[in-house]
KOLBA-881484 format. One record per residue: residue number from 1; x, y, z of N, C-alpha, C, O in turn. Coordinates in steps of 0.001 Angstrom, whole numbers, padded with zeros to 6 digits, always signed. Example, Ala and Ser with C-alpha at 12.3 -4.5 7.8 and 13.67 -1.06 7.14 Angstrom:
// KOLBA-881484
REC  num      n_X      n_Y      n_Z     ca_X     ca_Y     ca_Z      c_X      c_Y      c_Z      o_X      o_Y      o_Z
REC    1  +013190  -005690  +007800  +012300  -004500  +007800  +013200  -003300  +007800  +014236  -003319  +008465
REC    2  +012850  -002250  +007080  +013670  -001060  +007140  +012900  +000030  +007870  +013409  +001138  +008039
This chain:
// KOLBA-881484
REC  num      n_X      n_Y      n_Z     ca_X     ca_Y     ca_Z      c_X      c_Y      c_Z      o_X      o_Y      o_Z
REC    1  +132607  +088970  +087297  +132955  +090252  +086697  +132229  +091364  +087425  +131051  +091216  +087750
REC    2  +132900  +092476  +087691  +132320  +093597  +088410  +131838  +094642  +087415  +132542  +094992  +086468
REC    3  +130619  +095137  +087648  +130029  +096152  +086781  +129760  +097394  +087617  +128770  +097417  +088348
REC    4  +130607  +098446  +087543  +130320  +099673  +088291  +129106  +100370  +087705  +128821  +100259  +086512
REC    5  +128396  +101091  +088564  +127200  +101783  +088089  +127591  +102997  +087271  +128662  +103562  +087489
REC    6  +126742  +103416  +086325  +127009  +104635  +085585  +126860  +105849  +086477  +126133  +105808  +087471
REC    7  +127546  +106938  +086129  +127408  +108164  +086910  +126008  +108715  +086751  +125400  +108618  +085685
REC    8  +125505  +109298  +087836  +124168  +109883  +087789  +124250  +111330  +087342  +125187  +112042  +087703
REC    9  +123287  +111765  +086567  +123167  +113166  +086221  +122396  +113876  +087325  +121585  +113244  +088002
REC   10  +122628  +115188  +087529  +121939  +115887  +088601  +120426  +115751  +088527  +119795  +115416  +089529
REC   11  +119832  +116000  +087372  +118394  +115823  +087219  +117614  +116681  +088191  +118048  +117771  +088565
REC   12  +116451  +116176  +088600  +115598  +116908  +089516  +115173  +115979  +090639  +115365  +114766  +090554
REC   13  +114603  +116537  +091679  +114020  +115742  +092744  +115046  +115199  +093714  +116039  +115854  +094031
REC   14  +114786  +113981  +094181  +115505  +113444  +095331  +116984  +113186  +095065  +117779  +113202  +096005
REC   15  +117376  +112949  +093824  +118757  +112574  +093564  +119748  +113690  +093852  +120957  +113461  +093898
REC   16  +119229  +114905  +094046  +120120  +116000  +094408  +120860  +115712  +095709  +121941  +116252  +095944
REC   17  +120280  +114862  +096554  +120921  +114481  +097809  +122325  +113957  +097565  +123230  +114196  +098365
REC   18  +122510  +113241  +096459  +123788  +112578  +096222  +124822  +113485  +095577  +125933  +113046  +095282
REC   19  +124470  +114744  +095355  +125458  +115689  +094876  +126293  +116205  +096039  +127333  +116833  +095841
REC   20  +125819  +115928  +097272  +126563  +116316  +098448  +127735  +115357  +098643  +127692  +114200  +098222
REC   21  +128784  +115868  +099294  +129907  +115002  +099632  +129498  +114071  +100769  +128922  +114531  +101755
REC   22  +129779  +112787  +100657  +129484  +111836  +101715  +130677  +110925  +101909  +131593  +110872  +101088
REC   23  +130638  +110202  +103031  +131678  +109210  +103313  +131182  +107822  +102945  +131581  +106828  +103552
REC   24  +130318  +107763  +101956  +129654  +106521  +101602  +130628  +105515  +101004  +131452  +105862  +100158
REC   25  +130527  +104268  +101451  +131341  +103201  +100910  +130626  +102493  +099778  +129482  +102807  +099450
REC   26  +131312  +101542  +099193  +130796  +100861  +098012  +129863  +099721  +098407  +130202  +098892  +099250
REC   27  +128685  +099691  +097788  +127717  +098609  +097984  +127872  +097601  +096846  +127881  +097972  +095673
REC   28  +127992  +096333  +097205  +128162  +095268  +096219  +126842  +094519  +096052  +126387  +093841  +096973
REC   29  +126235  +094643  +094889  +124976  +093976  +094587  +125267  +092642  +093897  +126028  +092576  +092932
REC   30  +124642  +091583  +094416  +124760  +090263  +093801  +123597  +090092  +092828  +122437  +090202  +093226
REC   31  +123894  +089827  +091571  +122831  +089645  +090589  +122038  +088370  +090879  +122598  +087397  +091385
REC   32  +120739  +088366  +090562  +119931  +087156  +090802  +120469  +085971  +090004  +121219  +086139  +089042
REC   33  +120070  +084768  +090425  +120448  +083590  +089664  +119957  +083727  +088226  +118955  +084392  +087962
REC   34  +120651  +083109  +087330  +120362  +083248  +085902  +118908  +082875  +085602  +118411  +081837  +086039
REC   35  +118246  +083744  +084850  +116863  +083503  +084466  +115845  +084103  +085409  +114644  +084002  +085158
REC   36  +116298  +084735  +086504  +115383  +085354  +087470  +115688  +086850  +087571  +116813  +087287  +087327
REC   37  +114680  +087610  +087930  +114869  +089041  +088151  +115033  +089864  +086903  +115475  +091010  +086977
REC   38  +114686  +089308  +085742  +114866  +090053  +084500  +113936  +091261  +084399  +114178  +092168  +083603
REC   39  +112874  +091273  +085206  +111919  +092373  +085148  +112277  +093506  +086110  +111552  +094497  +086190
REC   40  +113384  +093372  +086840  +113770  +094405  +087793  +114495  +095544  +087094  +115206  +095319  +086114
REC   41  +114319  +096783  +087597  +115085  +097896  +087024  +116562  +097743  +087358  +116918  +097060  +088318
REC   42  +117413  +098373  +086574  +118849  +098342  +086824  +119151  +099302  +087964  +119052  +100519  +087801
REC   43  +119517  +098760  +089108  +119735  +099601  +090276  +120855  +100603  +090036  +120873  +101668  +090652
REC   44  +121784  +100276  +089153  +122880  +101185  +088856  +122444  +102484  +088215  +123197  +103458  +088214
REC   45  +121236  +102514  +087666  +120709  +103741  +087072  +120111  +104660  +088118  +119771  +105803  +087810
REC   46  +119973  +104189  +089348  +119241  +104942  +090358  +120016  +105167  +091654  +119502  +105809  +092570
REC   47  +121218  +104661  +091748  +122025  +104863  +092948  +123494  +104950  +092554  +123947  +104223  +091670
REC   48  +124230  +105831  +093201  +125649  +105979  +092883  +126490  +104998  +093669  +126016  +104369  +094615
REC   49  +127747  +104874  +093266  +128758  +104222  +094082  +128408  +102785  +094438  +128500  +102381  +095597
REC   50  +128004  +102013  +093427  +127734  +100601  +093667  +128543  +099757  +092682  +129078  +100269  +091698
REC   51  +128620  +098481  +092959  +129196  +097517  +092025  +128245  +096334  +091957  +127488  +096090  +092897
REC   52  +128277  +095601  +090858  +127429  +094431  +090671  +128289  +093271  +090179  +129186  +093459  +089357
REC   53  +128007  +092062  +090690  +128732  +090888  +090229  +127750  +089767  +089912  +126626  +089747  +090412
REC   54  +128189  +088846  +089082  +127386  +087677  +088783  +127245  +086819  +090041  +128090  +086851  +090936
REC   55  +126173  +086064  +090081  +125746  +085348  +091288  +126863  +084513  +091922  +127174  +084685  +093101
REC   56  +127452  +083632  +091160  +128398  +082675  +091735  +129819  +083218  +091840  +130712  +082516  +092314
REC   57  +130041  +084465  +091403  +131350  +085084  +091586  +131589  +085485  +093040  +132706  +085840  +093415
REC   58  +130533  +085427  +093858  +130674  +085804  +095260  +131680  +084920  +095988  +132321  +085364  +096941
REC   59  +131823  +083684  +095550  +132737  +082769  +096250  +134192  +083195  +096107  +135010  +082891  +096974
REC   60  +134526  +083894  +095028  +135924  +084227  +094756  +136292  +085679  +095055  +137472  +085993  +095206
REC   61  +135310  +086561  +095141  +135618  +087983  +095252  +136099  +088347  +096654  +135624  +087799  +097648
REC   62  +137038  +089269  +096718  +137528  +089821  +097981  +136516  +090872  +098447  +136276  +091855  +097746
REC   63  +135929  +090669  +099617  +134898  +091582  +100115  +135460  +092779  +100878  +134705  +093676  +101252
REC   64  +136763  +092808  +101114  +137329  +093869  +101953  +137121  +095288  +101402  +137045  +096220  +102202
REC   65  +137025  +095504  +100081  +136800  +096878  +099620  +135362  +097375  +099787  +135090  +098550  +099541
REC   66  +134448  +096509  +100195  +133028  +096853  +100165  +132474  +097099  +101566  +132853  +096440  +102534
REC   67  +131570  +098066  +101640  +130911  +098395  +102909  +129656  +097561  +103119  +129267  +097292  +104255
REC   68  +129020  +097151  +102019  +127744  +096453  +102125  +127617  +095398  +101047  +128112  +095552  +099931
REC   69  +126936  +094319  +101413  +126644  +093215  +100497  +125138  +093117  +100359  +124428  +092947  +101350
REC   70  +124641  +093224  +099113  +123207  +093319  +098847  +122746  +092055  +098135  +123112  +091807  +096987
REC   71  +121942  +091262  +098825  +121531  +089952  +098310  +120125  +090006  +097720  +119226  +090601  +098315
REC   72  +119929  +089388  +096550  +118617  +089396  +095907  +117703  +088320  +096469  +118162  +087371  +097105
REC   73  +116405  +088474  +096230  +115445  +087455  +096656  +115680  +086141  +095923  +115486  +085065  +096488
REC   74  +116101  +086232  +094661  +116402  +085023  +093882  +117859  +084650  +094125  +118739  +084915  +093306
REC   75  +118081  +084027  +095277  +119416  +083670  +095744  +119517  +082151  +095875  +118600  +081496  +096371
REC   76  +120636  +081607  +095427  +120920  +080194  +095667  +121364  +080087  +097127  +122539  +080276  +097440
REC   77  +120423  +079786  +098010  +120710  +079837  +099430  +121656  +078729  +099873  +122435  +078924  +100806
REC   78  +121605  +077584  +099230  +122546  +076516  +099583  +123980  +076924  +099216  +124922  +076661  +099964
REC   79  +124126  +077561  +098066  +125436  +078078  +097671  +125907  +079118  +098681  +127051  +079078  +099132
REC   80  +125019  +080052  +099034  +125388  +081103  +099982  +125780  +080490  +101329  +126664  +081004  +102014
REC   81  +125126  +079398  +101702  +125442  +078737  +102956  +126850  +078170  +103014  +127385  +077959  +104102
REC   82  +127459  +077920  +101857  +128843  +077443  +101842  +129825  +078571  +102147  +131014  +078325  +102352
REC   83  +129328  +079807  +102175  +130183  +080989  +102370  +130000  +081616  +103745  +130401  +082758  +103967
REC   84  +129395  +080872  +104669  +129076  +081439  +105983  +130295  +082044  +106664  +130213  +083156  +107186
REC   85  +131407  +081353  +106672  +132613  +081867  +107333  +133069  +083169  +106696  +133458  +084106  +107393
REC   86  +133020  +083227  +105381  +133421  +084444  +104660  +132493  +085601  +105000  +132954  +086719  +105232
REC   87  +131178  +085340  +105031  +130209  +086399  +105304  +130312  +086868  +106749  +130221  +088065  +107021
REC   88  +130498  +085941  +107669  +130646  +086339  +109071  +131906  +087179  +109272  +131910  +088099  +110090
REC   89  +132969  +086874  +108539  +134172  +087694  +108608  +133926  +089098  +108077  +134409  +090078  +108643
REC   90  +133173  +089188  +106986  +132804  +090489  +106409  +132009  +091308  +107427  +132276  +092495  +107615
REC   91  +131042  +090682  +108077  +130233  +091377  +109075  +131074  +091787  +110284  +130930  +092899  +110791
REC   92  +131932  +090911  +110739  +132757  +091199  +111908  +133663  +092403  +111684  +134047  +093081  +112637
REC   93  +134004  +092669  +110430  +134829  +093839  +110109  +133989  +095110  +109993  +134502  +096167  +109623
REC   94  +132690  +095005  +110311  +131825  +096188  +110284  +130963  +096296  +109061  +130344  +097337  +108842
REC   95  +130895  +095253  +108248  +130097  +095298  +107027  +128598  +095227  +107292  +128153  +094860  +108379
REC   96  +127841  +095586  +106273  +126380  +095538  +106323  +125882  +094522  +105302  +126312  +094526  +104149
REC   97  +124968  +093650  +105735  +124358  +092657  +104852  +122882  +092996  +104697  +122165  +093131  +105688
REC   98  +122428  +093135  +103454  +121013  +093367  +103166  +120473  +092114  +102491  +120937  +091723  +101420
REC   99  +119485  +091489  +103131  +118905  +090241  +102629  +117465  +090483  +102214  +116675  +091031  +102983
REC  100  +117122  +090075  +100998  +115748  +090126  +100506  +115244  +088700  +100308  +116007  +087822  +099907
REC  101  +113967  +088467  +100586  +113380  +087182  +100248  +112992  +086351  +101450  +112953  +086832  +102582
REC  102  +112707  +085087  +101173  +112255  +084135  +102175  +113400  +083203  +102544  +113970  +082545  +101673
REC  103  +113737  +083141  +103806  +114793  +082226  +104248  +114251  +080797  +104201  +113358  +080436  +104968
REC  104  +114792  +080006  +103307  +114417  +078593  +103211  +115504  +077700  +103783  +115248  +076578  +104220
REC  105  +116719  +078220  +103770  +117889  +077467  +104196  +118719  +078401  +105075  +119573  +079123  +104561
REC  106  +118486  +078402  +106395  +119196  +079366  +107258  +120699  +079300  +107076  +121331  +078283  +107363
REC  107  +121264  +080401  +106593  +122661  +080430  +106178  +123570  +081079  +107203  +124791  +080927  +107154
REC  108  +122958  +081811  +108141  +123699  +082485  +109196  +123004  +082201  +110527  +121815  +081880  +110536
REC  109  +123706  +082309  +111636  +123072  +082024  +112935  +121869  +082920  +113225  +120980  +082541  +113988
REC  110  +121840  +084103  +112619  +120749  +085044  +112880  +119497  +084752  +112058  +118470  +085400  +112254
REC  111  +119566  +083796  +111152  +118457  +083524  +110239  +117596  +082361  +110735  +118101  +081373  +111266
REC  112  +116282  +082507  +110546  +115339  +081419  +110777  +114426  +081289  +109567  +114268  +082236  +108797
REC  113  +113835  +080133  +109402  +113019  +079836  +108231  +111793  +080743  +108143  +111144  +081033  +109147
REC  114  +111498  +081173  +106950  +110365  +082057  +106644  +109053  +081469  +107145  +108799  +080271  +107024
REC  115  +108222  +082349  +107714  +106890  +081970  +108191  +105853  +082671  +107321  +105733  +083894  +107403
REC  116  +105100  +081951  +106489  +104098  +082593  +105627  +102856  +082995  +106412  +102562  +082435  +107467
REC  117  +102134  +083977  +105878  +100860  +084362  +106473  +099876  +083207  +106374  +099869  +082473  +105386
REC  118  +099052  +083047  +107390  +098036  +082004  +107350  +096919  +082363  +106383  +096293  +081485  +105791
REC  119  +096675  +083658  +106229  +095641  +084143  +105308  +096159  +085378  +104599  +096796  +086232  +105215
REC  120  +095886  +085477  +103302  +096336  +086634  +102533  +095174  +087569  +102215  +095048  +088065  +101096
REC  121  +094332  +087799  +103211  +093270  +088788  +103074  +093903  +090172  +103049  +095060  +090334  +103437
REC  122  +093162  +091157  +102602  +093693  +092514  +102531  +094171  +092984  +103899  +095238  +093587  +104010
REC  123  +093397  +092716  +104932  +093776  +093134  +106277  +095126  +092557  +106669  +095925  +093230  +107321
REC  124  +095382  +091335  +106283  +096630  +090677  +106652  +097821  +091126  +105825  +098959  +090802  +106163
REC  125  +097585  +091862  +104753  +098666  +092315  +103872  +099053  +093774  +104090  +099989  +094264  +103458
REC  126  +098351  +094468  +104966  +098647  +095875  +105220  +099979  +096003  +105956  +100241  +095268  +106908
REC  127  +100813  +096935  +105513  +102133  +097170  +106094  +102054  +098307  +107108  +101495  +099368  +106826
REC  128  +102615  +098074  +108280  +102612  +099052  +109369  +104049  +099420  +109727  +104921  +098555  +109803
REC  129  +104286  +100715  +109945  +105626  +101139  +110382  +105741  +100942  +111890  +104904  +101416  +112659
REC  130  +106786  +100239  +112295  +107022  +099965  +113706  +108160  +100790  +114272  +108198  +101040  +115477
REC  131  +109086  +101218  +113431  +110207  +102052  +113862  +110691  +102867  +112674  +110696  +102391  +111539
REC  132  +111092  +104083  +112947  +111666  +104925  +111894  +113071  +104434  +111559  +113785  +103911  +112414
REC  133  +113446  +104612  +110306  +114776  +104183  +109881  +115170  +104998  +108649  +114304  +105341  +107844
REC  134  +116460  +105316  +108484  +116891  +106131  +107334  +116519  +105544  +105979  +116253  +106300  +105044
REC  135  +116491  +104227  +105845  +116166  +103620  +104547  +114748  +103966  +104112  +114481  +104109  +102919
REC  136  +113845  +104101  +105069  +112424  +104304  +104752  +111938  +105712  +105085  +110733  +105960  +105149
REC  137  +112866  +106622  +105294  +112476  +107999  +105600  +111662  +108585  +104445  +112085  +108535  +103290
REC  138  +110500  +109138  +104765  +109664  +109763  +103743  +108876  +108790  +102888  +108204  +109212  +101947
REC  139  +108938  +107490  +103190  +108215  +106477  +102413  +106860  +106218  +103079  +106797  +105857  +104254
REC  140  +105800  +106402  +102333  +104439  +106193  +102823  +104145  +104691  +102870  +104317  +103995  +101869
REC  141  +103704  +104189  +104028  +103424  +102753  +104118  +102274  +102332  +103206  +102173  +101159  +102846
REC  142  +101411  +103267  +102831  +100367  +102940  +101855  +100979  +102551  +100518  +100449  +101701  +099803
REC  143  +102103  +103184  +100192  +102794  +102876  +098935  +103541  +101546  +099020  +103875  +100952  +097995
REC  144  +103802  +101080  +100245  +104369  +099742  +100421  +103274  +098681  +100353  +103459  +097616  +099764
REC  145  +102140  +098987  +100961  +101029  +098029  +100967  +100503  +097785  +099560  +100246  +096646  +099170
REC  146  +100347  +098870  +098804  +099750  +098760  +097469  +100770  +099122  +096403  +101429  +100160  +096480
REC  147  +100892  +098259  +095413  +101730  +098519  +094237  +100870  +098251  +093011  +100361  +097148  +092814
REC  148  +100721  +099283  +092196  +099835  +099196  +091030  +098422  +098799  +091452  +097713  +098102  +090726
REC  149  +098033  +099255  +092631  +096693  +099014  +093126  +096457  +097656  +093743  +095329  +097330  +094115
REC  150  +097517  +096848  +093858  +097384  +095481  +094372  +098207  +095337  +095650  +099348  +095796  +095708
REC  151  +097633  +094698  +096676  +098350  +094432  +097922  +099046  +093079  +097848  +098602  +092173  +097142
REC  152  +100132  +092960  +098581  +100819  +091677  +098682  +102188  +091634  +098034  +102912  +090652  +098198
REC  153  +102563  +092676  +097300  +103886  +092676  +096680  +104989  +092800  +097722  +106070  +092233  +097563
REC  154  +104712  +093543  +098790  +105779  +093886  +099736  +106145  +092726  +100655  +107323  +092403  +100811
REC  155  +105151  +092107  +101256  +105432  +091006  +102185  +104203  +090135  +102354  +103076  +090626  +102420
REC  156  +104443  +088821  +102423  +103377  +087845  +102663  +103768  +086893  +103786  +103354  +085734  +103815
REC  157  +104565  +087403  +104699  +105047  +086626  +105827  +106283  +087300  +106390  +106521  +088481  +106134
REC  158  +107075  +086556  +107158  +108245  +087173  +107793  +109314  +086131  +108083  +109036  +084942  +108237
REC  159  +110539  +086616  +108153  +111668  +085826  +108618  +111889  +086202  +110083  +112247  +087347  +110360
REC  160  +111690  +085282  +111030  +111767  +085633  +112453  +113094  +086303  +112813  +114163  +085821  +112439
REC  161  +113016  +087410  +113536  +114239  +088138  +113901  +114928  +087528  +115115  +114278  +086883  +115938
REC  162  +116240  +087726  +115233  +116937  +087286  +116443  +116624  +088218  +117610  +116163  +089342  +117407
REC  163  +116872  +087759  +118804  +116679  +088595  +119976  +117564  +089823  +119886  +118758  +089718  +119603
REC  164  +116982  +090980  +120127  +117731  +092226  +120056  +117576  +092963  +118742  +118020  +094105  +118624
REC  165  +116951  +092334  +117744  +116703  +093014  +116472  +115598  +094058  +116649  +114769  +093945  +117552
REC  166  +115594  +095056  +115797  +114576  +096102  +115817  +113658  +095907  +114623  +114102  +095961  +113477
REC  167  +112380  +095681  +114889  +111396  +095522  +113810  +111083  +096890  +113221  +110768  +097830  +113950
REC  168  +111171  +096998  +111903  +110936  +098265  +111208  +109539  +098339  +110616  +108878  +099373  +110714
REC  169  +109083  +097258  +110005  +107732  +097164  +109464  +107111  +095842  +109898  +107791  +094822  +110018
REC  170  +105803  +095887  +110128  +105060  +094692  +110430  +103941  +094518  +109427  +103391  +095499  +108928
REC  171  +103601  +093279  +109129  +102546  +092998  +108154  +101337  +092429  +108883  +101465  +091548  +109733
REC  172  +100154  +092949  +108536  +098913  +092453  +109104  +098618  +092993  +110485  +099430  +093727  +111050
REC  173  +097465  +092640  +111043  +097058  +093169  +112347  +097977  +092760  +113484  +098035  +093443  +114506
REC  174  +098693  +091659  +113324  +099638  +091229  +114357  +101011  +091866  +114206  +101919  +091600  +114994
REC  175  +101156  +092712  +113187  +102434  +093414  +112950  +103600  +092431  +112919  +104604  +092630  +113602
REC  176  +103466  +091386  +112135  +104536  +090396  +112019  +105756  +091045  +111371  +105611  +091707  +110344
REC  177  +106944  +090880  +111930  +108117  +091676  +111526  +108690  +091288  +110163  +109578  +090440  +110071
REC  178  +108177  +091912  +109116  +108654  +091608  +107760  +109951  +092342  +107421  +110682  +091927  +106521
REC  179  +110237  +093423  +108133  +111512  +094132  +107987  +112120  +094307  +109370  +111439  +094733  +110303
REC  180  +113391  +093982  +109504  +114081  +094240  +110766  +115558  +094504  +110520  +116117  +094134  +109487
REC  181  +116168  +095154  +111496  +117606  +095431  +111443  +118231  +094909  +112723  +117663  +095033  +113808
REC  182  +119412  +094323  +112578  +120079  +093712  +113725  +121542  +094136  +113748  +122269  +093978  +112767
REC  183  +121955  +094674  +114886  +123352  +095022  +115103  +124010  +093864  +115847  +123728  +093636  +117023
REC  184  +124866  +093150  +115175  +125486  +091947  +115747  +126486  +092324  +116846  +127281  +093245  +116662
REC  185  +126456  +091626  +117981  +127455  +091884  +119026  +128888  +091694  +118515  +129818  +092349  +118987
REC  186  +129050  +090790  +117547  +130384  +090521  +116987  +130808  +091571  +115965  +131949  +091569  +115504
REC  187  +129883  +092470  +115610  +130165  +093500  +114616  +129329  +093324  +113367  +128972  +092206  +112997
REC  188  +129021  +094434  +112721  +128257  +094406  +111488  +126761  +094513  +111720  +126274  +094397  +112845
REC  189  +126037  +094742  +110612  +124592  +094930  +110665  +123923  +094056  +109615  +124486  +093802  +108549
REC  190  +122718  +093602  +109929  +121898  +092859  +108971  +120571  +093593  +108820  +119887  +093860  +109808
REC  191  +120214  +093915  +107594  +118884  +094446  +107293  +118126  +093355  +106557  +118523  +092932  +105472
REC  192  +117032  +092903  +107157  +116235  +091812  +106607  +114934  +092344  +106028  +114212  +093088  +106692
REC  193  +114636  +091963  +104788  +113352  +092273  +104155  +112772  +090981  +103609  +113341  +090380  +102697
REC  194  +111636  +090545  +104161  +111046  +089257  +103789  +110110  +089410  +102599  +108916  +089125  +102690
REC  195  +110670  +089863  +101483  +109858  +090054  +100289  +110727  +090206  +099061  +111917  +089889  +099083
REC  196  +110128  +090693  +097993  +110870  +090919  +096756  +111968  +091956  +096980  +111947  +092693  +097967
REC  197  +112923  +092006  +096059  +114049  +092929  +096198  +113571  +094355  +096459  +112692  +094857  +095758
REC  198  +114145  +095001  +097459  +113801  +096393  +097720  +114123  +097277  +096525  +113505  +098325  +096341
REC  199  +115101  +096853  +095704  +115455  +097696  +094555  +114465  +097577  +093406  +114658  +098192  +092358
REC  200  +113394  +096783  +093592  +112344  +096797  +092563  +111643  +098152  +092532  +110962  +098479  +091561
REC  201  +111811  +098945  +093605  +111163  +100254  +093672  +111984  +101359  +093007  +111552  +102512  +092977
REC  202  +113145  +101029  +092480  +113975  +102035  +091824  +113205  +102704  +090691  +112653  +102038  +089815
REC  203  +113179  +104019  +090727  +112506  +104762  +089671  +111001  +104826  +089790  +110333  +105297  +088870
REC  204  +110442  +104360  +090909  +108987  +104416  +091089  +108498  +105858  +091068  +109263  +106794  +091295
REC  205  +107218  +106015  +090793  +106642  +107356  +090681  +105996  +107830  +091977  +105407  +108910  +092018
REC  206  +106106  +107016  +093055  +105582  +107450  +094340  +106726  +107504  +095355  +107896  +107480  +094975
REC  207  +106390  +107575  +096636  +107420  +107777  +097660  +108394  +106610  +097786  +109464  +106770  +098374
REC  208  +108049  +105440  +097248  +108968  +104299  +097335  +110231  +104513  +096497  +111202  +103771  +096648
REC  209  +110230  +105514  +095622  +111441  +105834  +094859  +112585  +106243  +095778  +113749  +106208  +095380
REC  210  +112259  +106624  +096989  +113298  +107030  +097942  +114090  +105834  +098477  +115209  +106007  +098960
REC  211  +113531  +104640  +098398  +114136  +103498  +099083  +115537  +103183  +098566  +116467  +103059  +099364
REC  212  +115707  +103054  +097270  +117000  +102607  +096734  +118132  +103578  +097060  +119148  +103143  +097601
REC  213  +118008  +104868  +096759  +119120  +105762  +097115  +119357  +105843  +098617  +120502  +105929  +099061
REC  214  +118275  +105816  +099410  +118454  +105871  +100866  +119061  +104579  +101402  +119855  +104604  +102342
REC  215  +118688  +103456  +100804  +119272  +102171  +101187  +120777  +102175  +100945  +121552  +101768  +101811
REC  216  +121182  +102631  +099781  +122608  +102632  +099447  +123378  +103604  +100324  +124509  +103324  +100722
REC  217  +122770  +104746  +100627  +123431  +105727  +101482  +123617  +105169  +102890  +124682  +105323  +103490
REC  218  +122578  +104521  +103414  +122670  +103941  +104762  +123625  +102752  +104784  +124513  +102687  +105634
REC  219  +123450  +101813  +103858  +124268  +100601  +103856  +125735  +100915  +103619  +126610  +100242  +104164
REC  220  +126016  +101935  +102808  +127393  +102295  +102505  +128001  +103262  +103489  +129170  +103625  +103364
REC  221  +127202  +103695  +104494  +127696  +104652  +105469  +128470  +103989  +106585  +128688  +102778  +106596
REC  222  +128882  +104835  +107536  +129674  +104314  +108653  +128819  +104035  +109882  +129348  +103731  +110951
REC  223  +127487  +104139  +109735  +126607  +103806  +110847  +126187  +104993  +111682  +125328  +104843  +112551
REC  224  +126766  +106198  +111454  +126427  +107354  +112268  +124974  +107765  +112100  +124374  +108354  +112999
REC  225  +124407  +107443  +110924  +123031  +107850  +110651  +122032  +106751  +110992  +120856  +106845  +110640
REC  226  +122497  +105711  +111676  +121635  +104585  +112011  +120891  +104899  +113305  +121430  +104727  +114398
REC  227  +119641  +105364  +113172  +118941  +105887  +114347  +117524  +105353  +114438  +116562  +106121  +114431
REC  228  +117395  +104027  +114524  +116060  +103453  +114595  +115345  +103922  +115854  +115915  +103914  +116945
REC  229  +114094  +104330  +115689  +113268  +104749  +116796  +111871  +104228  +116572  +111476  +103960  +115437
REC  230  +111114  +104081  +117656  +109744  +103634  +117511  +108948  +104579  +116653  +109117  +105794  +116754
REC  231  +108080  +104050  +115804  +107282  +104861  +114902  +105831  +104463  +114941  +105477  +103413  +115477
REC  232  +104995  +105299  +114374  +103575  +105020  +114342  +103268  +104015  +113254  +104006  +103910  +112275
REC  233  +102188  +103280  +113418  +101780  +102303  +112390  +101094  +103021  +111264  +100671  +102390  +110296
């Protein structure tokens, strides 16, 4: 079943961006497996022009109306692996795939198994910006490193990127690529985040509140605003 998001009120602050006319396409959010993710905010309250479906409805839904497919960290990866041909077709048509979590069962050729940090000391949990990207514009990496005063929520390892991917954030002194974006030669884009759902930051009181609306704007766009560049740590 598809659940469209409620309309946003103008309000104040950053959401005014979405009162502008855009060519944004529809982002399809896959709900976490039953019993997981109950503590996450409702992303539909914080971003326009999205749809949400139950986890296992992905096998039957027609993806052609959607610009982006948004996968939760609590994903049945073996189930998703049965849909590889469908997902590759979606990407080849220019779609965007956003993956959150640890790859345990590589479901696409671009995926490799998650590599955990050898040590979870504070130094090893610090997040560094490696390249600028529209999704993280205006987001302070200190706000990624620390959530409620605790480090480690954002990333505790990485999913190795394919050759040609652009690392956006690195974790620890070795800047291990916990976030990367890959433009597939066959078409489509993959945004990888090796941690909890990026939409857990919806409605945050610091700069991370920018992530969800900017993510949806970028993922639902036509790629013209995709301008990754090297950034400072």
